[in-house]
Backbone as a chain_set.jsonl record, in Angstrom:
{"seq": "MDRYSIGKNLRQCRLAKKMRQEDLAEKTNLSPNYIGMIERGEKLPALDTFIDILNALDASADVVLADVLNARYDIKTSLISEKVQKLSSKEQKTVLDIVDAVIKNF", "coords": {"N": [[-122.565, -97.248, 71.29], [-121.649, -94.483, 69.541], [-120.724, -94.72, 66.503], [-120.8, -92.997, 64.137], [-120.461, -90.384, 64.953], [-117.851, -90.655, 65.949], [-116.544, -91.226, 63.78], [-117.07, -89.001, 62.14], [-115.81, -87.006, 63.623], [-113.092, -87.76, 63.468], [-112.734, -87.55, 60.815], [-113.022, -84.693, 60.506], [-110.672, -83.87, 62.087], [-108.716, -85.062, 60.448], [-108.998, -83.606, 58.001], [-108.662, -81.022, 58.918], [-105.822, -81.143, 59.333], [-105.289, -81.09, 56.703], [-105.122, -83.419, 55.338], [-105.471, -86.228, 53.071], [-107.577, -89.089, 52.666], [-105.998, -91.15, 51.802], [-103.341, -90.19, 52.47], [-103.647, -90.486, 55.318], [-104.062, -93.217, 55.452], [-101.683, -94.2, 54.534], [-99.945, -93.378, 56.641], [-100.703, -94.93, 58.618], [-100.712, -97.525, 57.89], [-103.025, -98.639, 57.054], [-105.861, -99.31, 54.856], [-107.089, -97.059, 52.453], [-109.821, -97.401, 52.07], [-110.63, -98.664, 54.176], [-110.267, -96.495, 56.066], [-112.033, -94.745, 55.151], [-114.411, -96.04, 55.565], [-114.513, -96.142, 58.542], [-114.811, -93.336, 59.007], [-117.19, -92.994, 57.863], [-118.704, -94.205, 59.522], [-119.237, -96.958, 59.425], [-117.571, -98.854, 60.4], [-115.882, -99.431, 63.381], [-112.913, -98.742, 64.682], [-110.43, -100.983, 66.122], [-108.902, -100.698, 69.424], [-106.041, -100.32, 69.316], [-105.7, -99.723, 66.73], [-107.217, -97.336, 66.599], [-105.692, -95.706, 68.321], [-103.394, -95.474, 66.759], [-104.357, -93.894, 64.505], [-105.172, -91.668, 65.828], [-102.526, -90.864, 66.692], [-101.39, -90.334, 64.191], [-102.848, -88.318, 63.332], [-102.176, -86.515, 65.066], [-104.007, -85.945, 67.203], [-106.348, -85.429, 69.734], [-107.915, -87.966, 71.861], [-109.93, -87.261, 73.404], [-111.014, -85.108, 72.103], [-112.018, -86.339, 69.802], [-113.671, -88.192, 70.784], [-115.639, -86.611, 72.088], [-118.341, -86.474, 71.658], [-119.638, -88.787, 72.342], [-118.851, -89.344, 74.917], [-119.57, -89.429, 78.484], [-118.857, -87.328, 79.912], [-118.905, -85.103, 78.199], [-119.749, -82.48, 78.104], [-117.935, -81.143, 79.963], [-115.581, -81.579, 78.523], [-116.075, -80.357, 76.138], [-116.356, -77.702, 77.211], [-113.672, -77.444, 77.949], [-112.391, -77.286, 75.505], [-113.566, -75.077, 74.438], [-112.542, -73.148, 76.227], [-109.702, -73.397, 75.574], [-109.769, -72.293, 72.987], [-110.509, -69.809, 73.615], [-108.609, -68.783, 75.061], [-106.566, -68.495, 73.207], [-107.187, -65.943, 71.92], [-107.08, -62.53, 71.777], [-106.53, -60.168, 74.422], [-108.782, -58.164, 74.078], [-110.488, -59.525, 72.372], [-111.188, -61.752, 74.021], [-112.52, -60.389, 76.134], [-114.908, -59.476, 74.727], [-115.85, -62.032, 74.205], [-116.521, -62.994, 76.663], [-118.331, -60.991, 77.568], [-120.535, -61.301, 75.545], [-121.2, -64.123, 76.323], [-121.941, -63.681, 78.885], [-124.304, -61.98, 78.365], [-125.825, -63.914, 77.042], [-126.292, -65.811, 78.996], [-127.755, -64.339, 81.021], [-130.137, -64.087, 79.675], [-131.337, -66.416, 80.093]], "CA": [[-121.603, -96.119, 70.958], [-122.193, -93.665, 68.201], [-119.787, -94.739, 65.36], [-120.854, -92.055, 63.077], [-119.823, -89.29, 65.725], [-116.553, -90.853, 66.096], [-115.908, -91.242, 62.296], [-117.039, -87.694, 61.69], [-114.791, -86.286, 64.101], [-111.861, -88.114, 62.881], [-112.614, -86.976, 59.453], [-112.667, -83.384, 60.751], [-109.213, -84.004, 62.352], [-108.119, -85.229, 59.212], [-109.193, -82.369, 57.2], [-107.908, -79.844, 59.547], [-104.484, -81.302, 58.981], [-105.105, -81.136, 55.228], [-104.61, -84.719, 54.902], [-106.451, -87.163, 52.362], [-107.608, -90.51, 53.244], [-104.822, -91.972, 51.233], [-102.273, -89.775, 53.44], [-103.725, -91.133, 56.746], [-103.98, -94.733, 55.347], [-100.235, -94.368, 54.404], [-99.239, -93.204, 57.93], [-101.167, -95.847, 59.791], [-100.714, -98.804, 57.367], [-104.365, -99.163, 56.784], [-106.241, -99.079, 53.521], [-108.005, -95.892, 52.351], [-111.199, -97.97, 52.121], [-110.969, -98.837, 55.713], [-110.391, -95.134, 56.612], [-113.365, -94.241, 54.788], [-115.405, -96.821, 56.409], [-114.5, -95.558, 59.917], [-115.301, -92.009, 58.815], [-118.725, -93.077, 57.459], [-119.362, -94.822, 60.762], [-119.524, -98.214, 59.16], [-116.604, -99.486, 61.014], [-115.266, -98.876, 64.522], [-111.459, -99.262, 64.686], [-109.746, -101.618, 67.376], [-108.135, -99.714, 70.213], [-104.656, -100.047, 68.984], [-105.924, -98.826, 65.406], [-107.706, -95.902, 66.851], [-104.521, -94.937, 68.825], [-102.392, -95.255, 65.524], [-105.044, -93.096, 63.764], [-104.768, -90.452, 66.669], [-101.159, -90.334, 66.769], [-101.027, -89.871, 62.857], [-103.471, -87.159, 63.046], [-101.708, -85.606, 66.277], [-105.361, -85.577, 67.707], [-106.695, -85.885, 71.23], [-108.909, -88.956, 72.049], [-111.196, -86.449, 74.196], [-111.761, -84.427, 71.006], [-112.776, -87.325, 68.768], [-114.834, -88.868, 71.641], [-116.471, -85.81, 72.913], [-119.784, -86.529, 71.441], [-120.068, -90.123, 72.94], [-118.463, -89.494, 76.406], [-120.585, -88.835, 79.511], [-118.113, -86.086, 80.419], [-118.758, -84.361, 76.982], [-119.852, -81.092, 78.246], [-116.61, -80.846, 80.562], [-114.594, -81.582, 77.323], [-116.468, -79.128, 75.248], [-115.889, -76.449, 77.881], [-112.311, -77.214, 78.045], [-112.12, -77.028, 74.004], [-113.922, -73.689, 74.31], [-111.535, -72.428, 77.037], [-108.604, -73.321, 74.939], [-109.937, -71.413, 71.88], [-110.748, -68.387, 74.007], [-107.119, -68.348, 75.477], [-105.581, -68.055, 72.049], [-107.735, -64.709, 71.567], [-106.314, -61.249, 72.293], [-107.382, -59.819, 75.729], [-109.964, -57.593, 73.817], [-111.44, -60.533, 71.877], [-111.556, -62.549, 75.05], [-113.605, -59.746, 76.831], [-115.989, -59.53, 73.903], [-116.581, -63.268, 74.087], [-117.232, -63.138, 77.737], [-119.559, -60.165, 77.3], [-121.479, -62.299, 74.856], [-121.545, -65.229, 77.145], [-122.864, -63.141, 80.064], [-125.581, -61.533, 77.725], [-126.691, -65.055, 76.952], [-126.724, -66.435, 80.358], [-128.628, -63.48, 81.537], [-131.379, -64.115, 79.198], [-132.101, -67.669, 80.408]], "C": [[-121.919, -95.73, 69.611], [-120.853, -93.641, 67.2], [-119.648, -93.71, 64.457], [-120.152, -90.66, 63.68], [-118.411, -89.401, 65.661], [-115.851, -90.839, 64.785], [-116.079, -89.76, 61.795], [-116.109, -86.762, 62.292], [-113.339, -86.562, 63.749], [-111.573, -87.632, 61.541], [-112.353, -85.398, 59.637], [-111.2, -83.086, 61.086], [-108.379, -84.018, 61.19], [-108.041, -84.186, 58.218], [-108.531, -81.153, 57.707], [-106.386, -79.956, 59.426], [-104.19, -81.446, 57.405], [-104.674, -82.418, 54.445], [-105.834, -85.464, 54.057], [-106.549, -88.373, 53.068], [-106.459, -91.415, 52.848], [-103.546, -91.605, 52.226], [-102.388, -90.522, 54.737], [-103.629, -92.629, 56.537], [-102.367, -94.968, 55.233], [-99.529, -94.517, 55.918], [-99.624, -94.263, 58.949], [-101.265, -97.292, 59.215], [-102.15, -99.609, 57.067], [-104.824, -98.712, 55.434], [-107.107, -97.682, 53.541], [-109.447, -96.325, 52.372], [-111.689, -98.085, 53.579], [-111.082, -97.513, 56.239], [-111.659, -94.601, 56.33], [-114.72, -94.872, 55.424], [-115.607, -96.356, 57.803], [-115.179, -94.218, 59.765], [-116.738, -91.953, 58.621], [-119.463, -93.754, 58.771], [-119.604, -96.225, 60.37], [-118.667, -99.244, 59.86], [-116.114, -98.799, 62.232], [-113.886, -99.669, 64.758], [-111.268, -100.043, 66.231], [-109.089, -100.608, 68.194], [-106.773, -99.452, 69.85], [-104.509, -99.184, 67.515], [-106.259, -97.523, 65.709], [-106.648, -95.063, 67.622], [-103.612, -94.572, 67.664], [-103.108, -94.128, 64.817], [-104.857, -91.726, 64.596], [-103.445, -89.768, 66.554], [-100.826, -89.971, 65.294], [-101.742, -88.489, 62.612], [-102.949, -85.994, 64.107], [-103.085, -85.068, 66.906], [-105.425, -86.076, 69.13], [-107.919, -86.817, 71.111], [-110.153, -88.078, 72.612], [-111.821, -85.715, 73.262], [-112.423, -85.25, 70.194], [-113.968, -88.01, 69.518], [-115.749, -88.041, 72.273], [-117.89, -85.903, 72.779], [-120.438, -87.851, 71.939], [-119.751, -90.387, 74.367], [-119.59, -88.889, 77.318], [-120.063, -87.492, 79.82], [-118.135, -85.133, 79.145], [-118.848, -82.92, 77.212], [-118.569, -80.401, 79.07], [-115.551, -80.745, 79.412], [-114.804, -80.442, 76.333], [-116.136, -77.718, 75.938], [-114.535, -76.395, 77.888], [-111.862, -76.671, 76.552], [-112.461, -75.452, 73.92], [-112.796, -72.612, 75.023], [-110.14, -72.25, 76.226], [-108.671, -72.365, 73.684], [-109.883, -70.072, 72.352], [-109.356, -67.999, 74.466], [-106.39, -67.952, 74.209], [-106.107, -66.558, 71.436], [-106.873, -63.578, 72.363], [-107.029, -61.016, 73.495], [-108.708, -59.069, 75.213], [-110.924, -58.607, 73.377], [-111.952, -61.325, 73.145], [-112.643, -61.812, 75.791], [-114.926, -59.673, 75.923], [-116.57, -60.822, 73.985], [-117.061, -63.461, 75.423], [-118.44, -62.183, 77.941], [-120.813, -60.981, 76.785], [-122.052, -63.333, 75.682], [-122.477, -64.803, 78.337], [-124.16, -62.627, 79.57], [-126.47, -62.848, 77.638], [-127.122, -65.759, 78.077], [-127.777, -65.5, 80.928], [-130.204, -63.485, 80.977], [-132.033, -65.515, 79.351], [-132.874, -67.591, 81.602]], "O": [[-122.358, -96.464, 68.725], [-120.084, -92.681, 67.15], [-118.548, -93.453, 63.969], [-119.414, -89.959, 62.987], [-117.726, -88.423, 65.362], [-114.678, -90.475, 64.697], [-115.212, -89.323, 61.038], [-115.633, -85.828, 61.647], [-112.493, -85.668, 63.748], [-110.444, -87.347, 61.14], [-111.496, -84.869, 58.929], [-110.568, -82.211, 60.493], [-107.502, -83.19, 60.944], [-106.977, -83.952, 57.645], [-107.921, -80.372, 56.976], [-105.714, -78.925, 59.418], [-103.118, -81.825, 56.934], [-104.105, -82.507, 53.357], [-107.011, -85.286, 54.369], [-105.757, -88.702, 53.952], [-106.066, -92.332, 53.57], [-102.838, -92.488, 52.709], [-101.425, -91.113, 55.226], [-103.119, -93.295, 57.438], [-101.857, -95.907, 55.845], [-98.802, -95.436, 56.296], [-98.971, -94.457, 59.975], [-101.795, -98.185, 59.875], [-102.316, -100.818, 56.903], [-104.227, -97.789, 54.88], [-107.71, -97.304, 54.545], [-110.269, -95.482, 52.731], [-112.77, -97.733, 54.051], [-112.078, -97.328, 56.939], [-112.328, -94.041, 57.197], [-115.776, -94.297, 55.688], [-116.745, -96.18, 58.239], [-116.172, -94.027, 60.467], [-117.444, -91.062, 59.094], [-120.686, -93.767, 58.912], [-120.344, -96.781, 61.181], [-119.033, -100.419, 59.897], [-115.92, -97.586, 62.152], [-113.769, -100.877, 64.963], [-111.866, -99.713, 67.254], [-108.7, -99.6, 67.604], [-106.329, -98.328, 70.082], [-103.659, -98.353, 67.197], [-105.675, -96.589, 65.159], [-106.705, -93.834, 67.578], [-103.112, -93.449, 67.606], [-102.32, -93.25, 64.467], [-104.405, -90.742, 64.011], [-103.223, -88.57, 66.383], [-99.863, -89.213, 65.188], [-101.298, -87.658, 61.82], [-103.25, -84.805, 64.004], [-103.242, -83.862, 67.092], [-104.703, -86.954, 69.603], [-108.851, -86.519, 70.363], [-111.291, -88.294, 72.195], [-113.037, -85.543, 73.356], [-113.53, -84.862, 69.82], [-115.027, -88.324, 68.974], [-116.63, -88.539, 72.974], [-118.635, -85.475, 73.661], [-121.663, -87.977, 71.941], [-120.19, -91.353, 74.991], [-120.374, -88.018, 76.943], [-120.855, -86.563, 79.98], [-117.222, -84.306, 79.137], [-118.107, -82.154, 76.595], [-118.245, -79.237, 78.834], [-114.72, -79.837, 79.429], [-113.917, -79.752, 75.832], [-115.713, -76.758, 75.295], [-114.059, -75.261, 77.83], [-111.069, -75.736, 76.444], [-111.678, -74.671, 73.38], [-112.337, -71.585, 74.524], [-109.538, -71.177, 76.205], [-107.678, -71.702, 73.386], [-109.32, -69.2, 71.691], [-108.979, -66.852, 74.223], [-105.59, -67.02, 74.278], [-105.458, -66.05, 70.521], [-106.165, -63.768, 73.352], [-108.1, -61.598, 73.67], [-109.735, -59.298, 75.851], [-112.053, -58.645, 73.866], [-113.165, -61.512, 73.243], [-113.652, -62.444, 76.106], [-116.004, -59.829, 76.497], [-117.793, -60.874, 73.852], [-118.091, -64.131, 75.486], [-119.471, -62.611, 78.46], [-121.826, -61.246, 77.431], [-123.274, -63.456, 75.772], [-123.499, -65.393, 78.69], [-125.143, -62.801, 80.291], [-127.623, -62.887, 78.069], [-128.238, -66.276, 78.129], [-128.784, -66.074, 81.341], [-131.194, -63.058, 81.572], [-133.117, -65.768, 78.824], [-133.545, -68.557, 81.966]]}, "num_chains": 1, "name": "protein.A"}
């Protein structure tokens, strides 16, 4: 299992929430040092700790585990779809035109 990818993704979720390691540590009853070790890939949290971290970050496990799951392309496709759905109709058409152009060049 790629501890670094999991830690990196957890860090990205934390930063997206504008949280410091200390904030996350307080919400999960963990030490800031332990949070840092997880984010650097030095430690892999136990399942219950992982769930506590995800809940504190209001993050989805599939997002955090996307780089290590076998179904990662399905997950990434789903994430892309979610992002595109948030765009205006005109922006969605532009994105689809770009994707079509890229696919035609393969």
